N, C-alpha and C positions, 0 to 999 in steps of 0.2 A: 539254227544252233550254228556258230562259227568257229569256234575252236574247242577243244579240250584242255582244260588247265587244272592240274592237281586232280584229275578225273573226273572235273564237273564240266559240262557244257557251258560255253560263254555265249551270251544272247545279247544282240542289241535290238532295243524296243523302245516304244513309247509307252508313257503314262496314260492308262485309260482314266484312272480317276485315283486320288489318294486324301483319305481323312486323317489329318493329323489328330483329331479328337479320339477318333476310333483307334488310331494306331497301325492302319495297314490300308492298303489299296492293291490296285492291279496293274500290270504292264502287259502290252501286246506286243509280241516278238515281231520283228520286220518279216521273219520268214514264216508268219503264220502260226498256226496252232491254238491251243487252248490258253486262256489267260494265265498270268504268272502271278502268284502272291507276292506282294513286295511288303514286307513287314517292317515298322519304323527302328526296330532293332539293327536291321540291315543297313539302313540310312545312317543311324547314329554312328555305327562303325566306320562309316565314311566320312562322318562329320557333319552330316546335315540332320534336321528333325523334321523336315518337311520337302515336298517335291511338288511341283506344280503341274496341272494336267497338260498332257502332250509333249512333257519334257523328253528328251531322249536320254535313255540310260544304256550302259554296257554293263553288264551282271554276268555272274555265274549261277546257274539254278540247279536244284535238286529235285528228285522226284520223292514227294512223301505219300503218306496214306491218303492225304486230301488233295493231291495234284502236285502240280509244279509250285516251287517257292524259290524266290531269290536268296542265296546263301551268301553272297558278296556283292558289293556295289563297287565297280572301277571308275567310272565316270558318269556324271551328270550333265547334261548340255541343255540349253535354253531350247523352247519349241522352235521349230522350224516355222519361218514367218512368211505367209503369203505375201505377194507382191502388193494385193488390196489392202492389206493389213498396215496399220501404223504401229511402228516400234516403241511408241512412247515419247518422252519428250527430252531423251538426252540430246546434249548439243553436240556430241561427239559421235564419229561414225566407229565402227567395230576396231579398225585397226588403232585409232588414237586411244580408244578405251584400253585395248590390250597392251599398249606402251605405258599406261599408267603403272606405278608400282602398287602392289598389294600390301595394304597396310593393316596389321593386325588390330582387330576392335572388339569391343563387347557391346551388346544391345542393352540400350537403356530401356526401351520400350518401343512396341510395335503394336498398332491397331489395325488388322485386317480391314475392318469395316471402314474406318476413316481412310484407309490406303496408304498411311505413311506412319513414320516413327524416327527415332534418333538412336544413335550410338556414338561411343567414345573410342577414338583411336587412342591407344596406349602412347603415353608420352606427349600429348596434344591436350591442351584445356578446352577447346573449344567441340560443341556437338556437331555431329555429321548428320544432316537429313537423308532419309532413306524412303524413296517413293515405292509404292507397289509396283510400277513399272519397271523399276531397276530390280525387284526380285524376280518379277516374270521373265524378264531377258535373261537372267541368270539361272533360271530352273526353279528357284523356290517358291513356296506357296505362302509361307508365312515365317515370322521370326519369334523366338520367345524371350523375354526379358532375362538378362545374364548370358545368354547365348553367345559364344564366341565364333566370330566369324572374319573373314578377309574382304576388305572394301577397296575399290578403285574410286579415288575421289577426285573431284573438280570443284572448281570455285563457281558458285552458281550467283545468282543475284543478290541471294539473301544471307551467303555465307557456303561452308563447304556442303557439297552434296554426293551421295553415293551414285556411282553411274554403273557399277557393278558389284555383286556380292558373290563371294567364294566361300567353301568349307574352310574352317580354323586350319585345319592340317595342310591346305593348299599355302595358306598366307604364312606359315610357319617354315616352310620348306627352303632350305637354302639352295640355289643353284649350285650345280655340281659342275 
């Protein structure tokens, strides 16, 4: 437990597993202890409908009759990558990706089995290709048709492709 905000402990941990079909999963606190229930409603309030296994979350938790449960999600970070793992096929490094603007978009379709899908950026006519690895790097497990997201986009060999995906609320925030 990291700090208390509005009377609820704030925890940093990683996703043990999350099943969007069932609408819940569990996270494990970095400081140990019992598994913490993560309900899809807490994720939706943050602006996401799914999260990938091993993603790092910062959340507040509350004790319920059934055990610890996430009450609010503050941050979702991609899984930490081992040096032996490959991060996918992004042509850009992390600094270059973060330098790209977040563009508000809506998912046309995404097929988790095929490992890709497409979205439309508002005000632009062409589709943006979204590969499963871009989702994983961004901490997402899946996207739903019509879901609003923020995309960092680059030009690929066959057109525009997403290199990063963020919750809708992040894409809509104005710099202060």
